[in-house]
C-alpha positions in Angstrom: 283.1 19.1 -100.2 283.4 17.4 -96.9 279.7 16.7 -96.7 279.8 15.1 -100.2 282.6 12.8 -99.1 280.8 11.8 -96.0 277.6 11.1 -97.9 279.5 9.0 -100.5 281.2 7.0 -97.7 277.9 6.4 -96.0 276.4 5.0 -99.2 279.3 2.7 -99.8 279.1 1.2 -96.2 275.4 1.0 -95.8 275.6 -2.8 -95.6 278.1 -2.6 -92.7 275.8 -0.2 -90.8 272.9 -2.6 -91.2 274.9 -5.5 -89.8 276.0 -3.4 -86.9 272.5 -2.3 -86.0 271.2 -5.9 -86.4 273.9 -7.2 -84.0 273.1 -4.6 -81.4 269.4 -5.5 -81.6 270.1 -9.3 -81.3 272.3 -8.6 -78.3 269.5 -6.6 -76.6 267.0 -9.3 -77.4 269.1 -12.1 -75.9 269.8 -10.0 -72.7 266.1 -9.4 -72.3 265.3 -13.1 -72.7 267.8 -14.0 -70.0 266.4 -11.4 -67.7 262.8 -12.7 -68.3 263.8 -16.3 -67.7 265.6 -15.4 -64.5 262.5 -13.5 -63.3 260.4 -16.6 -63.9 262.7 -18.8 -61.9 263.1 -16.3 -59.1 259.4 -15.8 -59.0 258.9 -19.6 -58.5 256.6 -20.0 -61.5 255.8 -23.2 -63.3 258.7 -25.3 -64.5 257.4 -27.2 -67.4 256.0 -26.4 -70.9 252.7 -27.9 -69.9 251.9 -25.3 -67.4 252.6 -27.7 -64.5 255.5 -28.1 -62.1 256.6 -28.1 -58.6 257.6 -25.3 -56.3 261.2 -25.6 -55.2 260.5 -25.2 -51.5 259.2 -28.0 -49.3 257.8 -25.7 -46.6 254.6 -27.7 -46.5 256.5 -30.2 -44.5 258.9 -28.1 -42.5 259.6 -24.5 -41.6 256.6 -22.4 -42.2 253.2 -22.6 -40.6 251.9 -23.1 -37.2 253.3 -25.8 -34.9 250.0 -27.7 -34.9 249.9 -27.8 -38.7 253.5 -29.0 -38.9 252.7 -31.7 -36.4 249.7 -32.9 -38.3 251.6 -33.1 -41.6 254.3 -35.1 -39.9 251.7 -37.4 -38.4 250.1 -38.0 -41.8 253.6 -38.8 -43.2 254.3 -41.3 -40.5 250.9 -43.1 -40.2 249.7 -43.2 -43.8 253.0 -43.6 -45.6 254.6 -46.4 -43.5 258.3 -45.7 -44.1 260.4 -48.8 -44.1 262.6 -47.7 -41.2 259.5 -47.2 -39.1 258.3 -50.8 -39.5 259.4 -52.4 -36.2 258.4 -55.5 -34.2 255.3 -55.1 -32.0 253.3 -57.4 -29.8 253.1 -60.2 -32.3 254.8 -63.6 -31.6 257.0 -64.2 -28.7 256.4 -66.8 -26.0 253.3 -66.8 -23.9 253.8 -68.5 -20.6 252.1 -71.8 -20.6 251.1 -71.7 -24.3 252.6 -73.1 -27.5 252.2 -71.4 -30.9 250.4 -73.8 -33.3 250.1 -71.6 -36.4 249.7 -68.1 -37.9 247.4 -66.7 -40.5 248.7 -63.4 -41.8 246.8 -60.8 -43.9 248.7 -58.0 -45.5 248.1 -55.0 -47.6 250.5 -54.5 -50.5 253.3 -52.0 -50.1 253.7 -48.4 -51.4 252.4 -47.9 -55.0 251.8 -45.2 -57.5 248.5 -43.4 -57.5 245.3 -45.0 -58.9 244.4 -42.0 -61.0 246.4 -40.1 -63.6 248.2 -37.3 -61.8 249.8 -34.4 -63.5 253.5 -34.3 -63.3 253.8 -37.6 -61.5 256.9 -38.4 -63.5 258.7 -35.6 -61.5 258.0 -37.5 -58.2 260.9 -39.8 -57.3 259.4 -43.1 -56.1 262.8 -44.8 -55.7 264.2 -46.0 -52.4 268.0 -46.1 -51.8 270.5 -46.9 -49.0 268.5 -49.9 -47.8 270.8 -53.0 -47.4 267.8 -55.4 -47.3 266.4 -54.1 -50.6 269.9 -54.1 -52.2 270.4 -57.8 -51.2 267.0 -58.7 -52.6 267.6 -57.0 -55.9 271.1 -58.5 -56.2 269.6 -62.0 -55.5 267.0 -61.6 -58.3 269.4 -60.2 -60.8 272.0 -62.9 -60.3 269.9 -66.0 -59.8 268.5 -68.0 -62.6 266.7 -71.2 -61.7 263.6 -73.1 -62.7 261.7 -70.7 -60.4 263.1 -67.3 -61.4 264.8 -65.9 -64.6 265.7 -62.3 -65.3 263.8 -61.1 -62.2 260.6 -62.9 -63.2 258.7 -65.8 -61.6 258.8 -68.7 -64.0 257.0 -71.4 -62.1 253.8 -72.7 -63.7 250.5 -71.2 -62.4 248.6 -68.0 -62.5 251.7 -65.9 -61.8 254.0 -67.4 -64.4 256.1 -64.6 -66.0 255.1 -62.0 -63.4 258.0 -59.6 -62.6 259.3 -59.7 -59.0 260.4 -56.1 -59.0 258.8 -52.8 -60.2 259.3 -52.0 -63.9 260.9 -48.7 -63.1 263.2 -48.0 -60.2 262.2 -44.3 -59.6 259.0 -43.7 -61.5 255.6 -43.8 -59.8 253.7 -46.0 -62.3 250.0 -46.1 -62.3 248.8 -48.5 -59.4 252.2 -50.3 -59.5 254.4 -51.2 -56.6 257.4 -48.9 -56.0 260.9 -49.7 -54.8 259.8 -48.3 -51.4 256.9 -50.7 -51.4 259.4 -53.6 -51.9 261.5 -52.3 -49.1 258.5 -52.1 -46.8 257.5 -55.7 -47.4 261.1 -57.0 -46.9 261.1 -55.3 -43.5 257.7 -56.8 -42.7 259.1 -60.2 -43.7 262.0 -59.8 -41.3 259.6 -59.0 -38.5 257.5 -62.1 -39.3 260.7 -64.2 -39.3 261.7 -62.9 -35.9 258.3 -63.5 -34.5 257.3 -66.8 -35.9 259.9 -68.7 -37.9 261.6 -70.5 -35.0 258.4 -71.1 -33.0 256.7 -72.7 -36.1 259.8 -74.6 -37.3 259.7 -72.9 -40.7 263.5 -73.5 -41.1 263.2 -77.2 -40.5 264.9 -79.6 -42.9 264.0 -83.3 -43.4 265.6 -86.1 -45.3 264.7 -86.0 -49.0 263.1 -89.4 -48.8 260.5 -88.2 -46.2 259.6 -84.9 -47.9 255.9 -84.5 -48.4 254.2 -82.0 -50.6 250.7 -80.7 -51.2 249.1 -80.0 -54.5 249.7 -76.3 -54.0 253.2 -76.1 -52.5 255.2 -78.7 -54.3 259.0 -78.7 -54.8 260.3 -78.5 -58.4 263.4 -80.4 -57.4 266.4 -78.1 -57.0 264.3 -75.3 -55.7 264.0 -76.8 -52.2 267.5 -78.4 -52.1 269.9 -77.5 -49.3 273.6 -77.4 -49.3 273.5 -80.1 -46.6 273.5 -83.3 -48.7 270.4 -85.5 -48.3 268.2 -82.9 -46.6 265.8 -80.3 -47.9 263.4 -77.7 -46.5 259.8 -78.6 -45.8 257.6 -76.6 -48.2 254.1 -77.8 -47.4 254.0 -75.9 -44.0 253.5 -72.6 -45.8 250.4 -71.7 -47.9 250.4 -68.5 -49.9 247.5 -66.6 -51.6 247.6 -63.4 -53.6 245.2 -61.5 -55.8 246.2 -61.4 -59.4 247.8 -58.0 -59.3 251.5 -57.3 -59.7 251.6 -55.2 -56.5 250.1 -57.9 -54.3 252.2 -60.7 -55.9 255.4 -58.7 -55.6 254.5 -57.7 -52.0 254.0 -61.4 -51.0 257.2 -62.5 -52.6 259.2 -59.7 -51.0 257.7 -60.6 -47.5 258.5 -64.3 -48.0 262.0 -63.5 -49.0 262.6 -61.7 -45.8 261.0 -64.5 -43.9 262.3 -67.8 -45.4 265.6 -69.2 -46.5 266.3 -68.5 -50.3 266.2 -72.2 -51.1 262.7 -72.6 -49.6 261.5 -69.3 -51.1 262.4 -70.6 -54.6 260.3 -73.7 -53.9 257.0 -71.9 -53.1 253.9 -72.1 -55.1 251.4 -69.2 -55.1 247.6 -69.6 -55.2 245.4 -67.0 -56.8 242.4 -65.3 -55.1 239.9 -64.1 -57.7 238.5 -61.5 -55.4 240.1 -58.6 -53.4 237.9 -59.6 -50.5 239.0 -63.3 -50.7 235.5 -64.5 -50.9 236.5 -67.9 -52.3 233.3 -69.8 -53.0 231.0 -67.2 -51.3 231.2 -64.2 -53.7 227.9 -63.5 -55.5 225.9 -61.2 -53.2 223.5 -58.6 -54.6 222.8 -57.3 -51.1 226.4 -56.4 -50.6 226.3 -54.3 -53.8 223.1 -52.6 -52.5 224.9 -51.8 -49.3 227.9 -50.4 -51.2 225.6 -47.9 -53.0 223.8 -47.1 -49.7 227.1 -46.3 -48.0 228.2 -44.2 -51.0 225.0 -42.1 -50.6 225.7 -41.7 -46.9 229.2 -40.4 -47.7 227.7 -38.1 -50.3 225.4 -36.6 -47.7 228.3 -36.0 -45.3 230.2 -34.1 -48.0 227.2 -32.1 -49.0 227.1 -30.7 -45.4 230.6 -29.5 -45.7 230.7 -27.1 -48.7 234.1 -25.7 -47.7 235.6 -29.1 -48.0 233.9 -29.6 -51.3 235.5 -26.4 -52.6 238.9 -27.5 -51.4 238.5 -30.9 -53.2 237.5 -29.1 -56.4 240.5 -26.8 -56.2 243.1 -29.5 -55.5 241.5 -31.8 -58.1 241.7 -29.2 -60.8 245.4 -28.7 -60.1 246.3 -32.3 -59.5 244.3 -34.7 -61.7 244.7 -35.0 -65.4 241.1 -35.8 -65.9 239.0 -34.1 -63.1 235.2 -34.5 -63.2 233.2 -32.5 -65.7 232.0 -29.1 -64.6 229.2 -29.3 -62.1 230.3 -32.7 -60.7 232.0 -33.1 -57.3 235.4 -34.8 -57.4 235.9 -37.7 -55.1 237.9 -36.5 -52.1 239.4 -40.0 -51.6 240.8 -40.0 -55.1 242.4 -36.6 -54.2 243.8 -38.1 -51.0 245.4 -40.9 -52.9 247.0 -38.6 -55.3 248.3 -36.3 -52.5 249.9 -39.3 -50.7 252.0 -40.0 -53.8 253.6 -36.6 -53.1 253.7 -36.6 -49.3 255.0 -40.2 -49.0 257.9 -39.5 -51.4 258.9 -36.1 -50.2 257.7 -34.3 -53.3 256.6 -30.6 -53.0 252.9 -29.9 -53.5 252.1 -29.1 -57.1 251.0 -25.9 -58.8 249.2 -25.5 -62.1 247.6 -22.7 -64.2 243.9 -23.2 -64.2 240.8 -21.2 -64.9 239.8 -19.2 -61.9 236.1 -20.1 -62.1 236.6 -23.6 -60.5 233.3 -24.4 -59.0 232.8 -25.3 -55.3 230.3 -27.8 -54.2 227.8 -25.0 -53.4 228.2 -23.3 -56.8 230.5 -20.6 -55.6 234.0 -20.0 -57.2 236.8 -21.1 -54.9 239.2 -18.5 -56.2 238.9 -15.6 -53.8 235.6 -14.2 -54.9 233.4 -16.1 -52.4 235.9 -18.3 -50.6 239.6 -17.5 -50.7 241.9 -20.0 -52.3 243.9 -20.4 -49.2 241.0 -20.6 -46.9 240.6 -23.6 -44.6 237.5 -22.4 -42.9 235.1 -25.1 -42.1 231.3 -25.1 -41.9 231.5 -24.5 -38.2 233.5 -21.3 -38.6 236.8 -22.6 -37.3 240.0 -21.5 -39.1 241.3 -25.0 -39.5 239.3 -28.1 -39.4 240.6 -30.2 -36.5 238.7 -33.4 -36.1 240.7 -36.0 -34.2 239.5 -38.9 -36.2 241.1 -40.8 -39.0 240.5 -41.5 -42.6 238.5 -44.0 -44.6 239.5 -46.1 -47.5 237.0 -45.8 -50.2 239.5 -47.4 -52.5 241.7 -46.4 -49.7 244.5 -44.8 -51.1 244.0 -47.7 -53.2 240.8 -47.1 -55.2 238.7 -44.5 -56.7 235.8 -44.9 -54.3 232.2 -44.1 -55.2 231.3 -41.2 -57.5 230.1 -38.2 -55.6 227.7 -35.8 -57.4 226.5 -32.5 -56.2 224.1 -30.5 -58.3 224.8 -26.8 -58.9 222.2 -24.2 -57.8 220.0 -23.0 -60.6 221.4 -19.5 -60.4 225.1 -20.5 -60.6 227.0 -19.3 -63.7 229.4 -21.9 -64.9 229.9 -20.6 -68.4 231.9 -17.5 -67.7 235.5 -17.9 -68.6 238.0 -15.9 -66.6 241.8 -15.4 -67.0 244.0 -18.2 -65.9 245.7 -18.0 -62.6 248.4 -20.1 -60.9 246.7 -22.5 -58.5 249.0 -24.0 -55.9 248.1 -26.7 -53.4 248.7 -25.3 -50.0 249.5 -27.0 -46.7 246.3 -25.6 -45.3 244.3 -27.3 -48.1 245.9 -30.7 -47.2 245.3 -30.3 -43.5 241.6 -29.5 -44.0 241.0 -32.3 -46.5 242.8 -34.9 -44.4 241.0 -33.9 -41.2 237.6 -34.2 -43.0 238.6 -37.6 -44.4 239.6 -38.8 -40.9 236.2 -37.8 -39.6 234.3 -39.3 -42.5 236.3 -42.4 -42.3 235.2 -43.1 -38.8 231.6 -42.5 -39.8 232.0 -45.0 -42.7 233.9 -47.8 -41.0 231.7 -47.9 -37.9 228.4 -47.3 -39.7 225.7 -50.0 -39.8 225.9 -50.2 -43.6 229.7 -50.9 -43.4 229.3 -53.5 -40.7 226.7 -55.4 -42.7 228.6 -55.1 -45.9 231.8 -56.3 -44.1 229.9 -59.4 -42.9 228.8 -60.3 -46.4 232.1 -59.5 -48.2 234.4 -61.2 -45.7 232.3 -64.3 -45.0 234.3 -66.5 -47.5 237.6 -65.3 -46.0 236.4 -65.9 -42.4 235.4 -69.5 -43.3 238.8 -70.1 -44.9 240.6 -68.7 -41.8 238.6 -70.8 -39.4 239.1 -73.9 -41.6 242.9 -73.4 -41.4 242.7 -72.8 -37.7 241.0 -76.2 -37.3 243.7 -77.8 -39.4 246.4 -76.3 -37.3 245.0 -77.5 -34.0 244.5 -81.0 -35.5 248.2 -81.4 -36.2 248.2 -80.6 -39.9 251.5 -79.7 -41.5 250.3 -76.2 -42.5 251.8 -73.8 -40.0 251.7 -70.4 -41.8 249.1 -69.0 -44.3 249.6 -65.7 -46.1 246.9 -63.7 -47.7 248.4 -60.8 -49.8 245.6 -58.4 -50.5 244.4 -54.8 -50.5 243.1 -52.3 -48.0 239.6 -53.4 -48.5 240.6 -57.0 -47.8 241.5 -56.0 -44.2 238.8 -53.3 -43.9 236.0 -55.7 -44.6 237.4 -58.2 -42.1 237.8 -55.5 -39.4 234.2 -54.4 -40.0 232.8 -58.0 -39.7 234.7 -58.7 -36.5 233.9 -55.3 -34.9 237.5 -54.5 -34.2 238.0 -51.0 -32.8 240.8 -49.0 -34.3 242.0 -45.5 -33.8 242.7 -45.1 -37.5 240.3 -46.7 -40.0 242.6 -46.1 -42.9 244.7 -49.2 -43.7 248.2 -48.0 -44.5 250.6 -49.5 -47.0 252.3 -52.7 -45.8 249.8 -53.2 -43.0 249.8 -56.7 -41.4 247.0 -58.5 -39.5 247.9 -61.8 -37.8 245.7 -64.5 -36.3 247.9 -66.5 -33.9 246.7 -69.9 -32.9 247.9 -71.3 -29.5 247.5 -74.5 -27.5 247.6 -74.6 -23.7 250.5 -76.6 -22.2 248.2 -77.8 -19.4 245.3 -79.2 -21.3 243.9 -79.4 -24.8 242.4 -75.9 -24.9 243.0 -73.9 -28.0 243.0 -70.1 -28.2 243.8 -67.4 -30.7 244.9 -63.8 -30.6 244.6 -61.0 -33.2 247.5 -58.6 -33.7 247.1 -55.6 -36.1 250.2 -53.7 -37.1 252.0 -54.9 -34.0 249.1 -54.1 -31.6 247.1 -56.8 -29.8 243.4 -56.0 -30.6 242.0 -59.4 -29.5 239.8 -57.9 -26.7 238.2 -55.5 -29.1 236.6 -58.3 -31.2 232.9 -58.7 -30.5 233.3 -62.5 -29.8 236.2 -61.9 -27.5 235.4 -58.8 -25.5 233.7 -58.4 -22.1 235.6 -61.0 -20.2 235.5 -63.6 -23.0 239.3 -63.6 -23.4 242.2 -64.5 -21.1 244.9 -62.1 -20.1 248.2 -63.9 -19.9 251.9 -62.9 -19.3 254.1 -62.7 -22.4 257.1 -64.5 -20.9 260.5 -63.0 -21.3 259.3 -60.2 -23.5 257.3 -58.8 -20.7 253.8 -57.4 -20.7 250.6 -59.3 -21.2 248.6 -60.6 -24.1 244.9 -61.5 -24.7 243.8 -64.9 -25.8 240.3 -65.8 -27.1 238.9 -69.3 -27.2 238.8 -70.7 -30.7 235.4 -72.1 -30.0 234.1 -68.5 -29.8 235.1 -67.7 -33.4 233.9 -71.2 -34.6 230.5 -70.7 -33.0 230.4 -67.2 -34.4 231.0 -68.3 -38.0 228.6 -71.3 -37.8 225.8 -70.0 -35.6 225.8 -66.3 -34.9 227.4 -64.7 -38.0 224.2 -63.7 -39.8 222.1 -62.7 -36.7 222.4 -59.0 -37.3 221.4 -59.6 -41.0 218.1 -61.3 -39.9 219.2 -64.4 -41.7 220.6 -67.9 -40.9 222.9 -68.4 -43.9 224.8 -66.6 -46.6 222.4 -67.2 -49.4 219.4 -65.8 -47.5 221.4 -62.8 -46.2 222.5 -61.9 -49.8 219.0 -62.3 -51.2 217.3 -60.1 -48.5 215.6 -57.1 -50.2 213.7 -55.2 -47.5 215.4 -53.2 -44.8 213.8 -53.0 -41.4 215.0 -51.2 -38.3 218.5 -52.7 -37.7 217.9 -55.5 -40.2 217.3 -56.2 -43.9 
C-alpha cells in the first residue's frame, strides 16, 4: 500500500522533479564556466575574441631577463622613441665669442606617429600623452581660439594646408601613420628649445610700427593675425619661412614647433609653403639614376638578410603575430616594417603581443621557426652566439616611417609549406626584439655608409642643398629672412646626412629629430661661417667639406665649451663645383642620366 502511494505521488510531481534536476544542471554548468574563464585569465591567455591580445605583464621592459638585455631595451626606448621629457637643449645656439648669429635653417622629422602598416590589436595601445603643461596649453589655445587663421582646431588660411587639423583626430588611438598626442608634445618641446637658442639672437620677437611692416608673397599678414596688444605695433612675419610636406603629421609637427617658438599673434600670421617631395628636391626631382640606386641598395640589404637566416626566422615569427597582412607564404617579411610596428608598442609602454598562429611559420631558410628546427624563443645568431650583440644602430628603410624595400627569399625545393599543424600561441619575446634590433643596427650602418647610399643621397638631396645654400647667401647679404623651417621625414634628413658625409653613431633618425644649419658673421671682418648641429650635438667637423682642419674651433662664450665653424665658401664651392665629382659628372642632369657603373663611379 505504501509503495502504491509513493508511486502515485511521484507521478503527480514529475514536473517538479524535472525542474529541480534542470536547475541543478544549470548551476553546475555556470560554475564550470566561471572556473574555465578564471583558468584562462590566470593562464594569461589571449584577451580578445579575435585570438589576439596583450599579456598583462610588462617584464620585457623591467624585471626579468639578464641585465644586458634590460639595458638594451631601455636604450632602444630612450634613443628611438624620443620621449618629450628627454628633449633638452644641447650645443645649438648660444653666443660664440667674436661671432654674430645671422640666421638658422632647421630641418626636423615629424613627431611620434602610429605605425605605417596595419598592426593587430593596435587599438589596445594607448598613444595619448598626459600631464604635460605645454601640451595642455596648446590644446586649450586651439580649442578656445577662433580667428581668420584657425577655427575649431583647423588651419583656415588659404593655401595647400587649408582645413588641415592642428591636432590628431584621436587623443589616445594610434591611427595609421598619423601623429599622436605624444608627437605634438615632442614638437612643442623642440619649439621651446629653438626659442631659447635662437629667438632673441635673431630678433624673432621684434615688433615694428604697422606702417613699416613688410611682407613677402609667402608670409603675409592677414590683418589681425599679426596684431599686437601694443597699439600701432605688430610682429614682423617675413623673417620666418616655413616648408612642410603635404602630410598631416609634418604639418602638425611644424605648427606645434612654431607655437613653442613664436608669440601666438605671430604664429597665427604665418603662411606655410608646400614641398611636393619628402626629400625637398624642389626643381631637381626627376632622377632615374636615383631610382636605380634605390633598387641596388635594396638588393644589398636583401643579401645581408639572406646571410642571417636566424634573423629571417625571427622576422617571420614576429610578423605573423604582429601584422594584419603579413607576406604570403614563402616571402620574407620586411624587418624594418616589423621594427616600425614594434616601436608603436615599445614607445607607448604597451606589452608585447601574442596571437594564435599556425606553427608551420616558415623561416628564411625554409625551416619552421616553432621549435622543430629553431626554437621559438631562440636568439641564436649565425655566428653561434646566444644573443646578437652588434654595437651599431639601425637604418631607416622607411625608417620607422616607411615600409622599405620588399625582401624576397626563395624557399628550398625540398621545403614543405603545405602541411597544416595545430595552432599554438605565439608571443613576441624580449629576446626576439633584442635580436632583431641588434641586426637592424648593424644593417643600418651598412646601409647609411655604403657607396650606393652616398650616391643616392647626393642625387636625392641636391635640390634641398641648393635651397639651403641660397638661403645662406640671402642671410649673409642682409635679407629679412632669419629662420627657415623644413618639416619633413626621416628620409629628408637621412639623404642630407649621406650627401654631406656626416658621421653619426646612430643612423636611425628618431622622431622629433632636429638638424640646424647656423650661419655666423665674424665681428672682426666680413667672414661668414656656418655650423651644423644635429639633435643638440655639433657635427660640423664630421662634414666632408669641413673636416681635416677646414673648420675653426672657437669658444662658446658664457655657455662654456667650444664650437666648430666652417667657412660658408666651402659649402658654396661644394654645391657649385665639387658636388658631382664622385658621380663622374659635372651637373645634376648628367648624373641622373648616367647608366653605366664603373669602379667607384657610374
